[in-house]
N, C-alpha and C positions, 0 to 999 in steps of 0.2 A: 609488393603491393597486394593488399587483401583483396580477396575475391569472395569473402564471406559477409562483408558489410552489407546491411538492409536498411532500407528506409523505415520510418516509424509509422507511415500512414497505414491505417486499418486496424488500430487499437480499439478496443471495445471495454466498456465497464457494463457489468449486469447487476442487478439487485433485486430482492424481493423479501417480504417477511418470511421467516423460517417456514419452510415447507410449501410456500407458494411458487407458482412458476416464475422464473426469473424474467425481468424485463430490462431490455437494453436502455442505458442512459442515453438520451438523445442530445445532439449538439456538442459532443465532446471535442475539445480543443487539444487538450494535452493531459498525459498521465505521468505521475512520478511514482513508479513502482515502490514497494516497501524494502526495507532493509532489516533483516533479523539481527538482533543484538543479544549479547549474553555478558552479563556482568561476571566478575572474577572474585575470588577469595584469595587474600594474601595469606600464604602458607610458609612465609620465611621464618626460619628458626635461627637460634643462636648458633647452631653448628652448620648453616648454609654454606655452601662452597664459596670461597672467594675467587674473584678474578685475577689476572696476572698482575694487577696493580693494587691488590690487597682490598679492593673494594667488595662489597656484598651485594650483589644484584638480587632484587626482590624475585620471589617465586610465587607463582600463581597456579590455581586450578580453576576451571570454569564452573559457575553455579550450575546445578542441575537443571534449572529452567532457563528458558530463554524468552526474550520479548519479540514476538512475530512482527513488531513494527507497525508503522502507519503507512498508508499510501494517500496521495492527494491526487485530485483531478479538477480540471477546469472545464467549464461548459459556457456556452452562450446563455446568458441569463435572461429568461423569459418569464416575468412575473406571473404567477397564477397558472402557468402552463402545466401540463400533466407532468412532466419532468420535475418542475418546481414543487408541486404538490407531493410527488413521491419522496423526494430529498428531505422535505419538511417533515413528512411522516416518520421517515427513517431517523431524522435528527431527534424526534419526540418520542421514540421508542426505546427503553433501556435494554430490551432484548436483542441480541446480535441478530442481523439479517443475514440470509444467504447472499454470497456474492461471487462473482468471478470476473477475473481480468483476462482479456483475450489480446494476444499480440503474436508477432512473428518469431518464428524459431528457425532453426537449421532444417526442419522438416515440415515447413508450412506453418499454419496458425496452431498455437497451444493456448492452453488455459492455465490459470492459477485459481483454484476455487476453495472457499471455505466461508467462514462467518466473520462479521465485523459490525462495528458500531460507528455510525455517523456522529463525529464528535464536534464538527465544525462546518457550517454552510454560510458563507459570506460573500455577498455581491462585492465585487471589486470597484475600483475608481471608475467614475463614469465621466470621462473627459469629453470635451466638445466634440472632438473627431474620434471615430472608432466605434465599436460595438460594446455593448454591455455584457460583462462576463462575471461569473461566480467562481469561487474556489471551494471545493468540498474537501474534508479531511475525514479519513476512516481508520479507526483502530482495529487492527486484525485481532481476532480472538481464537485461540485453539489451533488445530492442525488444519494447514492449507495443502491441497495436493496439486501437483502440477501434471498435466496429461494432455490427451487429445481433446479437442473442442467437442463438447457434448450440447 
């Protein structure tokens, strides 16, 4: 049985226009971290090696650039709140904002920091029962660095 598993409680999202002090996004409910992806280039040739059955498996190399991915987070939706206004400002700005994601690691809290562009801000369904929430999607841009929380 694992003894390294940890709960998620305590995650944070911080953001601000480039160069401004970061502000924590209030009322965070959930965070879906990003996934880096890299496209591939088919380099199969007519003299590629065949397998034991006489088939030719395709061969690939990785593209030299990769997509740092998107992350999404969900908040309690409070129309016209400070958080609502900040996220709307980020959505309206084509320039990447400074951001950091804070979460647990094997040595306490760590951060993943870099720049991103808010690409979507959408209030979720508003059922009769429950609370109002919104989902925000961010496209990471450039290099993100993992390290101690600053």
